N, CA, C, O and the ligand as a Tripos MOL2 file, in Angstrom:
@<TRIPOS>MOLECULE
protein
  281   279    71     0     0
PROTEIN
NO_CHARGES

@<TRIPOS>ATOM
      1 N        -102.8850   12.7390  -22.1910 N.3       1 MET1
      2 CA       -104.0050   12.3080  -22.9450 C.3       1 MET1
      3 C        -105.1350   13.2960  -22.8880 C.2       1 MET1
      4 O        -105.5290   13.7010  -21.7940 O.2       1 MET1
      5 N        -105.6990   13.7230  -24.0620 N.am      2 ASN2
      6 CA       -106.7450   14.6400  -24.1660 C.3       2 ASN2
      7 C        -108.0340   13.9830  -24.6240 C.2       2 ASN2
      8 O        -108.0360   12.9900  -25.3520 O.2       2 ASN2
      9 N        -109.2120   14.6200  -24.1340 N.am      3 CYS3
     10 CA       -110.4670   14.0780  -24.6650 C.3       3 CYS3
     11 C        -110.5510   14.2710  -26.0950 C.2       3 CYS3
     12 O        -110.2590   15.3780  -26.5460 O.2       3 CYS3
     13 N        -110.9220   13.3120  -26.8890 N.am      4 PRO4
     14 CA       -111.0940   13.3640  -28.3390 C.3       4 PRO4
     15 C        -112.3050   14.2880  -28.6460 C.2       4 PRO4
     16 O        -112.3890   14.8070  -29.7580 O.2       4 PRO4
     17 N        -113.2110   14.5000  -27.7240 N.am      5 HIS5
     18 CA       -114.3750   15.3480  -28.0560 C.3       5 HIS5
     19 C        -114.1290   16.8330  -27.7650 C.2       5 HIS5
     20 O        -114.4450   17.6880  -28.5920 O.2       5 HIS5
     21 N        -113.5420   17.1490  -26.5450 N.am      6 CYS6
     22 CA       -113.4520   18.5890  -26.3050 C.3       6 CYS6
     23 C        -112.0400   18.9490  -26.1960 C.2       6 CYS6
     24 O        -111.7280   20.1120  -25.9390 O.2       6 CYS6
     25 N        -111.1350   18.0050  -26.3790 N.am      7 GLN7
     26 CA       -109.7240   18.2340  -26.4620 C.3       7 GLN7
     27 C        -109.1620   18.7180  -24.9800 C.2       7 GLN7
     28 O        -108.0180   19.1680  -24.9020 O.2       7 GLN7
     29 N        -109.8690   18.6260  -23.9960 N.am      8 ARG8
     30 CA       -109.3630   18.8990  -22.7040 C.3       8 ARG8
     31 C        -108.5230   17.8520  -22.1720 C.2       8 ARG8
     32 O        -108.6580   16.6870  -22.5480 O.2       8 ARG8
     33 N        -107.6280   18.2160  -21.2850 N.am      9 LEU9
     34 CA       -106.7150   17.2430  -20.5910 C.3       9 LEU9
     35 C        -107.6250   16.4150  -19.7390 C.2       9 LEU9
     36 O        -108.4560   16.9510  -19.0070 O.2       9 LEU9
     37 N        -107.4750   15.0440  -19.8270 N.am     10 LEU10
     38 CA       -108.1930   14.1620  -19.0290 C.3      10 LEU10
     39 C        -107.4210   14.0370  -17.6530 C.2      10 LEU10
     40 O        -106.2970   13.5400  -17.5830 O.2      10 LEU10
     41 N        -108.1010   14.5160  -16.5940 N.am     11 TYR11
     42 CA       -107.4900   14.4900  -15.2840 C.3      11 TYR11
     43 C        -107.4840   13.0700  -14.7280 C.2      11 TYR11
     44 O        -106.6550   12.7570  -13.8730 O.2      11 TYR11
     45 N        -108.3360   12.2490  -15.1640 N.am     12 SER12
     46 CA       -108.2790   10.8420  -14.7270 C.3      12 SER12
     47 C        -108.5210    9.9140  -15.8800 C.2      12 SER12
     48 O        -109.2810   10.1840  -16.8100 O.2      12 SER12
     49 N        -107.8620    8.8550  -15.7700 N.am     13 ARG13
     50 CA       -108.0680    7.9520  -16.8800 C.3      13 ARG13
     51 C        -108.8030    6.7030  -16.3710 C.2      13 ARG13
     52 O        -108.6850    5.6080  -16.9220 O.2      13 ARG13
     53 N        -109.5340    6.9150  -15.3390 N.am     14 GLN14
     54 CA       -110.2900    5.7740  -14.7180 C.3      14 GLN14
     55 C        -111.6970    5.7650  -15.0470 C.2      14 GLN14
     56 O        -112.4300    4.8900  -14.5870 O.2      14 GLN14
     57 N        -112.1660    6.7540  -15.8770 N.am     15 HIS15
     58 CA       -113.5890    6.9060  -16.1680 C.3      15 HIS15
     59 C        -113.8540    6.5860  -17.6450 C.2      15 HIS15
     60 O        -113.0230    6.7920  -18.5290 O.2      15 HIS15
     61 N        -115.0820    6.0640  -17.8480 N.am     16 ARG16
     62 CA       -115.3880    5.8090  -19.2630 C.3      16 ARG16
     63 C        -115.8410    7.0300  -20.0330 C.2      16 ARG16
     64 O        -115.8300    7.0490  -21.2640 O.2      16 ARG16
     65 N        -116.2420    8.0560  -19.2830 N.am     17 THR17
     66 CA       -116.6130    9.3290  -19.9600 C.3      17 THR17
     67 C        -115.7820   10.4460  -19.4920 C.2      17 THR17
     68 O        -115.1990   10.4270  -18.4070 O.2      17 THR17
     69 N        -115.7320   11.5080  -20.4050 N.am     18 CYS18
     70 CA       -114.9720   12.6970  -20.0900 C.3      18 CYS18
     71 C        -115.6870   13.4760  -19.0740 C.2      18 CYS18
     72 O        -116.9000   13.6590  -19.1830 O.2      18 CYS18
     73 N        -114.9470   13.9900  -18.0020 N.am     19 GLY19
     74 CA       -115.4760   14.7600  -16.9150 C.3      19 GLY19
     75 C        -115.9090   16.0320  -17.2510 C.2      19 GLY19
     76 O        -116.6110   16.6220  -16.4300 O.2      19 GLY19
     77 N        -115.5740   16.6680  -18.4960 N.am     20 PHE20
     78 CA       -115.8890   17.8790  -18.9310 C.3      20 PHE20
     79 C        -117.1020   17.9290  -19.8540 C.2      20 PHE20
     80 O        -118.0750   18.6410  -19.6060 O.2      20 PHE20
     81 N        -117.0100   17.1520  -20.9200 N.am     21 CYS21
     82 CA       -118.1620   17.1070  -21.9220 C.3      21 CYS21
     83 C        -118.9680   15.8820  -21.8650 C.2      21 CYS21
     84 O        -119.9740   15.7740  -22.5660 O.2      21 CYS21
     85 N        -118.5680   14.9230  -21.0420 N.am     22 GLY22
     86 CA       -119.3850   13.6800  -20.8690 C.3      22 GLY22
     87 C        -119.2940   12.7770  -21.9980 C.2      22 GLY22
     88 O        -119.9730   11.7500  -22.0010 O.2      22 GLY22
     89 N        -118.4850   13.0750  -22.9950 N.am     23 GLY23
     90 CA       -118.3130   12.1910  -24.1280 C.3      23 GLY23
     91 C        -117.7170   10.8970  -23.7880 C.2      23 GLY23
     92 O        -116.8970   10.7670  -22.8800 O.2      23 GLY23
     93 N        -118.1280    9.9750  -24.5030 N.am     24 GLU24
     94 CA       -117.5730    8.5600  -24.2710 C.3      24 GLU24
     95 C        -116.1280    8.4610  -24.7190 C.2      24 GLU24
     96 O        -115.8120    8.8660  -25.8370 O.2      24 GLU24
     97 N        -115.2100    7.9190  -23.8580 N.am     25 LEU25
     98 CA       -113.8410    7.8790  -24.2500 C.3      25 LEU25
     99 C        -113.5160    6.6280  -24.8960 C.2      25 LEU25
    100 O        -114.0790    5.5980  -24.5260 O.2      25 LEU25
    101 N        -112.6350    6.6200  -25.8550 N.am     26 PRO26
    102 CA       -112.2190    5.2830  -26.4790 C.3      26 PRO26
    103 C        -111.3080    4.5970  -25.4250 C.2      26 PRO26
    104 O        -110.7340    5.1720  -24.5000 O.2      26 PRO26
    105 N        -111.2700    3.2550  -25.7190 N.am     27 ASP27
    106 CA       -110.4980    2.4640  -24.7050 C.3      27 ASP27
    107 C        -109.0610    2.9460  -24.6330 C.2      27 ASP27
    108 O        -108.4520    2.8240  -23.5710 O.2      27 ASP27
    109 N        -108.5490    3.4250  -25.5750 N.am     28 GLU28
    110 CA       -107.0130    3.7840  -25.4020 C.3      28 GLU28
    111 C        -106.8900    5.0950  -24.5110 C.2      28 GLU28
    112 O        -105.7970    5.4890  -24.1030 O.2      28 GLU28
    113 N        -107.9740    5.6790  -24.2630 N.am     29 CYS29
    114 CA       -107.9940    6.8010  -23.2230 C.3      29 CYS29
    115 C        -108.1100    6.3320  -21.8640 C.2      29 CYS29
    116 O        -107.8030    7.0490  -20.9120 O.2      29 CYS29
    117 N        -108.5610    5.1000  -21.7330 N.am     30 ARG30
    118 CA       -108.7920    4.5120  -20.3790 C.3      30 ARG30
    119 C        -107.7700    3.5620  -20.0360 C.2      30 ARG30
    120 O        -107.0900    2.9400  -20.8530 O.2      30 ARG30
    121 N        -107.6920    3.4770  -18.6860 N.am     31 LEU31
    122 CA       -106.8030    2.3950  -18.1850 C.3      31 LEU31
    123 C        -107.5710    1.1520  -18.1960 C.2      31 LEU31
    124 O        -108.8020    1.1810  -18.1830 O.2      31 LEU31
    125 N        -106.8840    0.0220  -18.2190 N.am     32 GLU32
    126 CA       -107.6000   -1.2510  -18.0910 C.3      32 GLU32
    127 C        -108.0560   -1.4630  -16.7340 C.2      32 GLU32
    128 O        -107.4900   -0.8670  -15.8180 O.2      32 GLU32
    129 N        -109.0800   -2.2980  -16.4950 N.am     33 ASP33
    130 CA       -109.6160   -2.4930  -15.1750 C.3      33 ASP33
    131 C        -108.5350   -2.9780  -14.2040 C.2      33 ASP33
    132 O        -108.5770   -2.6420  -13.0200 O.2      33 ASP33
    133 N        -107.6080   -3.7310  -14.6690 N.am     34 TRP34
    134 CA       -106.6150   -4.3240  -13.7260 C.3      34 TRP34
    135 C        -105.6430   -3.1720  -13.4010 C.2      34 TRP34
    136 O        -105.1150   -3.0860  -12.2920 O.2      34 TRP34
    137 N        -105.4360   -2.3570  -14.3180 N.am     35 GLN35
    138 CA       -104.4640   -1.2260  -14.1200 C.3      35 GLN35
    139 C        -105.1200   -0.2200  -13.0240 C.2      35 GLN35
    140 O        -104.4240    0.2780  -12.1400 O.2      35 GLN35
    141 N        -106.4520    0.0320  -13.1420 N.am     36 ILE36
    142 CA       -107.1510    0.8090  -12.1690 C.3      36 ILE36
    143 C        -107.0300    0.2100  -10.8360 C.2      36 ILE36
    144 O        -106.7330    0.8560   -9.8320 O.2      36 ILE36
    145 N        -107.2930   -1.1610  -10.8660 N.am     37 ALA37
    146 CA       -107.2120   -1.8560   -9.4960 C.3      37 ALA37
    147 C        -105.8040   -1.7670   -8.8800 C.2      37 ALA37
    148 O        -105.6180   -1.6330   -7.6700 O.2      37 ALA37
    149 N        -104.7970   -1.8550   -9.8300 N.am     38 GLU38
    150 CA       -103.4630   -1.7670   -9.3320 C.3      38 GLU38
    151 C        -103.1270   -0.3720   -8.7730 C.2      38 GLU38
    152 O        -102.4200   -0.2100   -7.7780 O.2      38 GLU38
    153 N        -103.6620    0.5770   -9.4530 N.am     39 LEU39
    154 CA       -103.4410    2.0250   -8.9140 C.3      39 LEU39
    155 C        -104.0740    2.2060   -7.6610 C.2      39 LEU39
    156 O        -103.5110    2.9040   -6.8180 O.2      39 LEU39
    157 N        -105.2350    1.6440   -7.4040 N.am     40 LYS40
    158 CA       -105.9550    1.7770   -6.1840 C.3      40 LYS40
    159 C        -105.2220    0.9450   -5.0520 C.2      40 LYS40
    160 O        -105.1810    1.3800   -3.9010 O.2      40 LYS40
    161 N        -104.6810   -0.1860   -5.3840 N.am     41 ALA41
    162 CA       -103.9330   -0.9450   -4.3790 C.3      41 ALA41
    163 C        -102.6320   -0.2180   -4.0320 C.2      41 ALA41
    164 O        -102.2030   -0.2410   -2.8780 O.2      41 ALA41
    165 N        -102.0460    0.3810   -4.9480 N.am     42 GLU42
    166 CA       -100.7830    1.1800   -4.6850 C.3      42 GLU42
    167 C        -101.0500    2.3850   -3.8630 C.2      42 GLU42
    168 O        -100.2360    2.7320   -3.0080 O.2      42 GLU42
    169 N        -102.1600    3.0470   -4.0780 N.am     43 LYS43
    170 CA       -102.5130    4.3100   -3.2920 C.3      43 LYS43
    171 C        -102.8380    3.7690   -1.8950 C.2      43 LYS43
    172 O        -102.4180    4.4100   -0.9320 O.2      43 LYS43
    173 N        -103.5280    2.6780   -1.6990 N.am     44 ALA44
    174 CA       -103.8490    2.2190   -0.4050 C.3      44 ALA44
    175 C        -102.5510    1.8260    0.3770 C.2      44 ALA44
    176 O        -102.3930    2.1020    1.5660 O.2      44 ALA44
    177 N        -101.6650    1.1820   -0.3650 N.am     45 ALA45
    178 CA       -100.3170    0.8200    0.2640 C.3      45 ALA45
    179 C         -99.5580    1.9740    0.6350 C.2      45 ALA45
    180 O         -98.9490    1.9580    1.7050 O.2      45 ALA45
    181 N         -99.5160    3.0310   -0.1580 N.am     46 ILE46
    182 CA        -98.7510    4.2040    0.1410 C.3      46 ILE46
    183 C         -99.4420    4.9420    1.4010 C.2      46 ILE46
    184 O         -98.7620    5.4350    2.3010 O.2      46 ILE46
    185 N        -100.7450    4.9720    1.3870 N.am     47 ALA47
    186 CA       -101.4490    5.5440    2.6090 C.3      47 ALA47
    187 C        -101.0870    4.7230    3.8640 C.2      47 ALA47
    188 O        -100.7480    5.2810    4.9080 O.2      47 ALA47
    189 N        -101.1670    3.3930    3.7350 N.am     48 HIS48
    190 CA       -100.7510    2.5440    4.8710 C.3      48 HIS48
    191 C         -99.2830    2.7750    5.3910 C.2      48 HIS48
    192 O         -98.9790    2.8580    6.5800 O.2      48 HIS48
    193 N         -98.4550    2.8630    4.3690 N.am     49 ARG49
    194 CA        -97.0970    3.1230    4.8470 C.3      49 ARG49
    195 C         -96.9000    4.4680    5.5290 C.2      49 ARG49
    196 O         -96.1690    4.6030    6.5110 O.2      49 ARG49
    197 N         -97.5710    5.4340    4.9750 N.am     50 ARG50
    198 CA        -97.5560    6.7850    5.5970 C.3      50 ARG50
    199 C         -98.0630    6.8260    7.0380 C.2      50 ARG50
    200 O         -97.5870    7.5640    7.9000 O.2      50 ARG50
    201 N         -99.1220    5.9250    7.2340 N.am     51 GLU51
    202 CA        -99.7170    5.8410    8.5870 C.3      51 GLU51
    203 C         -98.7460    5.1740    9.5510 C.2      51 GLU51
    204 O         -98.5820    5.5880   10.6990 O.2      51 GLU51
    205 N         -98.1030    4.1130    9.0350 N.am     52 LEU52
    206 CA        -97.0750    3.5700    9.7830 C.3      52 LEU52
    207 C         -95.8770    4.4030   10.1480 C.2      52 LEU52
    208 O         -95.3640    4.3920   11.2670 O.2      52 LEU52
    209 N         -95.4750    5.1130    9.1490 N.am     53 ALA53
    210 CA        -94.3250    6.1090    9.4600 C.3      53 ALA53
    211 C         -94.7720    7.1450   10.4900 C.2      53 ALA53
    212 O         -94.0140    7.4990   11.3930 O.2      53 ALA53
    213 N         -95.9260    7.5960   10.3600 N.am     54 LYS54
    214 CA        -96.4780    8.6450   11.2760 C.3      54 LYS54
    215 C         -96.6350    8.0720   12.6340 C.2      54 LYS54
    216 O         -96.4210    8.8190   13.5890 O.2      54 LYS54
    217 N         -96.9840    6.8330   12.8440 N.am     55 ALA55
    218 CA        -97.1480    6.2300   14.1000 C.3      55 ALA55
    219 C         -95.7310    6.1090   14.6560 C.2      55 ALA55
    220 O         -95.5090    6.4530   15.8170 O.2      55 ALA55
    221 N         -94.8210    5.6620   13.9140 N.am     56 LYS56
    222 CA        -93.5130    5.4190   14.3310 C.3      56 LYS56
    223 C         -92.7800    6.7690   14.8500 C.2      56 LYS56
    224 O         -92.1090    6.8330   15.8800 O.2      56 LYS56
    225 N         -93.0230    7.8100   13.9730 N.am     57 ASP57
    226 CA        -92.6110    9.1210   14.3670 C.3      57 ASP57
    227 C         -93.0810    9.6120   15.7550 C.2      57 ASP57
    228 O         -92.3330   10.1180   16.5910 O.2      57 ASP57
    229 N         -94.3100    9.4190   15.8910 N.am     58 GLU58
    230 CA        -94.9830    9.8340   17.0860 C.3      58 GLU58
    231 C         -94.4660    9.0200   18.3630 C.2      58 GLU58
    232 O         -94.3550    9.5410   19.4730 O.2      58 GLU58
    233 N         -94.1810    7.7660   18.0990 N.am     59 GLU59
    234 CA        -93.7950    7.0030   19.1830 C.3      59 GLU59
    235 C         -92.2360    7.4120   19.6080 C.2      59 GLU59
    236 O         -91.8440    7.3840   20.7740 O.2      59 GLU59
    237 N         -91.4240    7.7920   18.4870 N.am     60 GLU60
    238 CA        -90.1590    8.2460   18.7980 C.3      60 GLU60
    239 C         -90.1420    9.5010   19.5500 C.2      60 GLU60
    240 O         -89.3310    9.7490   20.4420 O.2      60 GLU60
    241 N         -91.1090   10.3090   19.1360 N.am     61 LYS61
    242 CA        -91.2260   11.6350   19.8650 C.3      61 LYS61
    243 C         -91.5800   11.4760   21.2910 C.2      61 LYS61
    244 O         -91.0580   12.1770   22.1580 O.2      61 LYS61
    245 N         -92.4840   10.5380   21.5540 N.am     62 ARG62
    246 CA        -92.8780   10.2510   22.9460 C.3      62 ARG62
    247 C         -91.6520    9.7050   23.7460 C.2      62 ARG62
    248 O         -91.3850   10.1010   24.8810 O.2      62 ARG62
    249 N         -90.9890    8.8470   23.1290 N.am     63 GLU63
    250 CA        -89.6750    8.2080   23.6670 C.3      63 GLU63
    251 C         -88.6900    9.3220   24.0590 C.2      63 GLU63
    252 O         -88.1510    9.3730   25.1640 O.2      63 GLU63
    253 N         -88.5050   10.1650   23.1170 N.am     64 GLN64
    254 CA        -87.5660   11.2760   23.3670 C.3      64 GLN64
    255 C         -88.0310   12.1120   24.5310 C.2      64 GLN64
    256 O         -87.2370   12.4900   25.3930 O.2      64 GLN64
    257 N         -89.2840   12.3930   24.5570 N.am     65 GLU65
    258 CA        -89.8950   13.1360   25.6710 C.3      65 GLU65
    259 C         -89.7060   12.4680   27.0010 C.2      65 GLU65
    260 O         -89.4040   13.1290   27.9950 O.2      65 GLU65
    261 N         -89.8850   11.1330   27.0360 N.am     66 ARG66
    262 CA        -89.7320   10.3390   28.2400 C.3      66 ARG66
    263 C         -88.2440   10.5910   28.6860 C.2      66 ARG66
    264 O         -87.9410   10.8560   29.8490 O.2      66 ARG66
    265 N         -87.4060   10.4890   27.7190 N.am     67 ARG67
    266 CA        -85.9650   10.5050   28.0900 C.3      67 ARG67
    267 C         -85.6420   11.8890   28.6590 C.2      67 ARG67
    268 O         -84.9860   12.0360   29.6900 O.2      67 ARG67
    269 N         -86.1340   12.8850   27.9360 N.am     68 ASN68
    270 CA        -85.8320   14.2170   28.4550 C.3      68 ASN68
    271 C         -86.4160   14.5070   29.8650 C.2      68 ASN68
    272 O         -85.8560   15.2710   30.6510 O.2      68 ASN68
    273 N         -87.5880   13.8440   30.1430 N.am     69 ALA69
    274 CA        -88.2460   14.1370   31.3770 C.3      69 ALA69
    275 C         -87.3700   13.2260   32.4180 C.2      69 ALA69
    276 O         -87.0500   13.6830   33.5160 O.2      69 ALA69
    277 N         -87.0730   12.1600   32.0820 N.am     70 GLY70
    278 CA        -86.3590   11.2380   33.0540 C.3      70 GLY70
    279 C         -84.8690   11.7140   33.1750 C.2      70 GLY70
    280 O         -84.0870   11.1140   33.9130 O.2      70 GLY70
    281 ZN       -114.4940   15.9040  -23.2110 Zn       71 ZN71
@<TRIPOS>BOND
     1     1     2 1
     2     2     3 1
     3     3     4 2
     4     3     5 am
     5     5     6 1
     6     6     7 1
     7     7     8 2
     8     7     9 am
     9     9    10 1
    10    10    11 1
    11    11    12 2
    12    11    13 am
    13    13    14 1
    14    14    15 1
    15    15    16 2
    16    15    17 am
    17    17    18 1
    18    18    19 1
    19    19    20 2
    20    19    21 am
    21    21    22 1
    22    22    23 1
    23    23    24 2
    24    23    25 am
    25    25    26 1
    26    26    27 1
    27    27    28 2
    28    27    29 am
    29    29    30 1
    30    30    31 1
    31    31    32 2
    32    31    33 am
    33    33    34 1
    34    34    35 1
    35    35    36 2
    36    35    37 am
    37    37    38 1
    38    38    39 1
    39    39    40 2
    40    39    41 am
    41    41    42 1
    42    42    43 1
    43    43    44 2
    44    43    45 am
    45    45    46 1
    46    46    47 1
    47    47    48 2
    48    47    49 am
    49    49    50 1
    50    50    51 1
    51    51    52 2
    52    51    53 am
    53    53    54 1
    54    54    55 1
    55    55    56 2
    56    55    57 am
    57    57    58 1
    58    58    59 1
    59    59    60 2
    60    59    61 am
    61    61    62 1
    62    62    63 1
    63    63    64 2
    64    63    65 am
    65    65    66 1
    66    66    67 1
    67    67    68 2
    68    67    69 am
    69    69    70 1
    70    70    71 1
    71    71    72 2
    72    71    73 am
    73    73    74 1
    74    74    75 1
    75    75    76 2
    76    75    77 am
    77    77    78 1
    78    78    79 1
    79    79    80 2
    80    79    81 am
    81    81    82 1
    82    82    83 1
    83    83    84 2
    84    83    85 am
    85    85    86 1
    86    86    87 1
    87    87    88 2
    88    87    89 am
    89    89    90 1
    90    90    91 1
    91    91    92 2
    92    91    93 am
    93    93    94 1
    94    94    95 1
    95    95    96 2
    96    95    97 am
    97    97    98 1
    98    98    99 1
    99    99   100 2
   100    99   101 am
   101   101   102 1
   102   102   103 1
   103   103   104 2
   104   103   105 am
   105   105   106 1
   106   106   107 1
   107   107   108 2
   108   107   109 am
   109   109   110 1
   110   110   111 1
   111   111   112 2
   112   111   113 am
   113   113   114 1
   114   114   115 1
   115   115   116 2
   116   115   117 am
   117   117   118 1
   118   118   119 1
   119   119   120 2
   120   119   121 am
   121   121   122 1
   122   122   123 1
   123   123   124 2
   124   123   125 am
   125   125   126 1
   126   126   127 1
   127   127   128 2
   128   127   129 am
   129   129   130 1
   130   130   131 1
   131   131   132 2
   132   131   133 am
   133   133   134 1
   134   134   135 1
   135   135   136 2
   136   135   137 am
   137   137   138 1
   138   138   139 1
   139   139   140 2
   140   139   141 am
   141   141   142 1
   142   142   143 1
   143   143   144 2
   144   143   145 am
   145   145   146 1
   146   146   147 1
   147   147   148 2
   148   147   149 am
   149   149   150 1
   150   150   151 1
   151   151   152 2
   152   151   153 am
   153   153   154 1
   154   154   155 1
   155   155   156 2
   156   155   157 am
   157   157   158 1
   158   158   159 1
   159   159   160 2
   160   159   161 am
   161   161   162 1
   162   162   163 1
   163   163   164 2
   164   163   165 am
   165   165   166 1
   166   166   167 1
   167   167   168 2
   168   167   169 am
   169   169   170 1
   170   170   171 1
   171   171   172 2
   172   171   173 am
   173   173   174 1
   174   174   175 1
   175   175   176 2
   176   175   177 am
   177   177   178 1
   178   178   179 1
   179   179   180 2
   180   179   181 am
   181   181   182 1
   182   182   183 1
   183   183   184 2
   184   183   185 am
   185   185   186 1
   186   186   187 1
   187   187   188 2
   188   187   189 am
   189   189   190 1
   190   190   191 1
   191   191   192 2
   192   191   193 am
   193   193   194 1
   194   194   195 1
   195   195   196 2
   196   195   197 am
   197   197   198 1
   198   198   199 1
   199   199   200 2
   200   199   201 am
   201   201   202 1
   202   202   203 1
   203   203   204 2
   204   203   205 am
   205   205   206 1
   206   206   207 1
   207   207   208 2
   208   207   209 am
   209   209   210 1
   210   210   211 1
   211   211   212 2
   212   211   213 am
   213   213   214 1
   214   214   215 1
   215   215   216 2
   216   215   217 am
   217   217   218 1
   218   218   219 1
   219   219   220 2
   220   219   221 am
   221   221   222 1
   222   222   223 1
   223   223   224 2
   224   223   225 am
   225   225   226 1
   226   226   227 1
   227   227   228 2
   228   227   229 am
   229   229   230 1
   230   230   231 1
   231   231   232 2
   232   231   233 am
   233   233   234 1
   234   234   235 1
   235   235   236 2
   236   235   237 am
   237   237   238 1
   238   238   239 1
   239   239   240 2
   240   239   241 am
   241   241   242 1
   242   242   243 1
   243   243   244 2
   244   243   245 am
   245   245   246 1
   246   246   247 1
   247   247   248 2
   248   247   249 am
   249   249   250 1
   250   250   251 1
   251   251   252 2
   252   251   253 am
   253   253   254 1
   254   254   255 1
   255   255   256 2
   256   255   257 am
   257   257   258 1
   258   258   259 1
   259   259   260 2
   260   259   261 am
   261   261   262 1
   262   262   263 1
   263   263   264 2
   264   263   265 am
   265   265   266 1
   266   266   267 1
   267   267   268 2
   268   267   269 am
   269   269   270 1
   270   270   271 1
   271   271   272 2
   272   271   273 am
   273   273   274 1
   274   274   275 1
   275   275   276 2
   276   275   277 am
   277   277   278 1
   278   278   279 1
   279   279   280 2
@<TRIPOS>SUBSTRUCTURE
     1 MET1         2 RESIDUE 1 A MET
     2 ASN2         6 RESIDUE 1 A ASN
     3 CYS3        10 RESIDUE 1 A CYS
     4 PRO4        14 RESIDUE 1 A PRO
     5 HIS5        18 RESIDUE 1 A HIS
     6 CYS6        22 RESIDUE 1 A CYS
     7 GLN7        26 RESIDUE 1 A GLN
     8 ARG8        30 RESIDUE 1 A ARG
     9 LEU9        34 RESIDUE 1 A LEU
    10 LEU10       38 RESIDUE 1 A LEU
    11 TYR11       42 RESIDUE 1 A TYR
    12 SER12       46 RESIDUE 1 A SER
    13 ARG13       50 RESIDUE 1 A ARG
    14 GLN14       54 RESIDUE 1 A GLN
    15 HIS15       58 RESIDUE 1 A HIS
    16 ARG16       62 RESIDUE 1 A ARG
    17 THR17       66 RESIDUE 1 A THR
    18 CYS18       70 RESIDUE 1 A CYS
    19 GLY19       74 RESIDUE 1 A GLY
    20 PHE20       78 RESIDUE 1 A PHE
    21 CYS21       82 RESIDUE 1 A CYS
    22 GLY22       86 RESIDUE 1 A GLY
    23 GLY23       90 RESIDUE 1 A GLY
    24 GLU24       94 RESIDUE 1 A GLU
    25 LEU25       98 RESIDUE 1 A LEU
    26 PRO26      102 RESIDUE 1 A PRO
    27 ASP27      106 RESIDUE 1 A ASP
    28 GLU28      110 RESIDUE 1 A GLU
    29 CYS29      114 RESIDUE 1 A CYS
    30 ARG30      118 RESIDUE 1 A ARG
    31 LEU31      122 RESIDUE 1 A LEU
    32 GLU32      126 RESIDUE 1 A GLU
    33 ASP33      130 RESIDUE 1 A ASP
    34 TRP34      134 RESIDUE 1 A TRP
    35 GLN35      138 RESIDUE 1 A GLN
    36 ILE36      142 RESIDUE 1 A ILE
    37 ALA37      146 RESIDUE 1 A ALA
    38 GLU38      150 RESIDUE 1 A GLU
    39 LEU39      154 RESIDUE 1 A LEU
    40 LYS40      158 RESIDUE 1 A LYS
    41 ALA41      162 RESIDUE 1 A ALA
    42 GLU42      166 RESIDUE 1 A GLU
    43 LYS43      170 RESIDUE 1 A LYS
    44 ALA44      174 RESIDUE 1 A ALA
    45 ALA45      178 RESIDUE 1 A ALA
    46 ILE46      182 RESIDUE 1 A ILE
    47 ALA47      186 RESIDUE 1 A ALA
    48 HIS48      190 RESIDUE 1 A HIS
    49 ARG49      194 RESIDUE 1 A ARG
    50 ARG50      198 RESIDUE 1 A ARG
    51 GLU51      202 RESIDUE 1 A GLU
    52 LEU52      206 RESIDUE 1 A LEU
    53 ALA53      210 RESIDUE 1 A ALA
    54 LYS54      214 RESIDUE 1 A LYS
    55 ALA55      218 RESIDUE 1 A ALA
    56 LYS56      222 RESIDUE 1 A LYS
    57 ASP57      226 RESIDUE 1 A ASP
    58 GLU58      230 RESIDUE 1 A GLU
    59 GLU59      234 RESIDUE 1 A GLU
    60 GLU60      238 RESIDUE 1 A GLU
    61 LYS61      242 RESIDUE 1 A LYS
    62 ARG62      246 RESIDUE 1 A ARG
    63 GLU63      250 RESIDUE 1 A GLU
    64 GLN64      254 RESIDUE 1 A GLN
    65 GLU65      258 RESIDUE 1 A GLU
    66 ARG66      262 RESIDUE 1 A ARG
    67 ARG67      266 RESIDUE 1 A ARG
    68 ASN68      270 RESIDUE 1 A ASN
    69 ALA69      274 RESIDUE 1 A ALA
    70 GLY70      278 RESIDUE 1 A GLY
    71 ZN71       281 GROUP 0 **** ****
């Protein structure tokens, strides 16, 4: 999707205005509010899963070290 004013690629479809020229974007260039909310929720869920996986990884590493030491 490109900006109808400056033809630059829109790096985000969550804003009402173009980040380059500041032109107002038509609705079809924007995500709906619920889509934006969904995107944000998805991002948060991914970050949460990543945190959990990281914590699990570290725990397994510690477990391994305990076994090696014992
Ligand atoms: Zn623009």
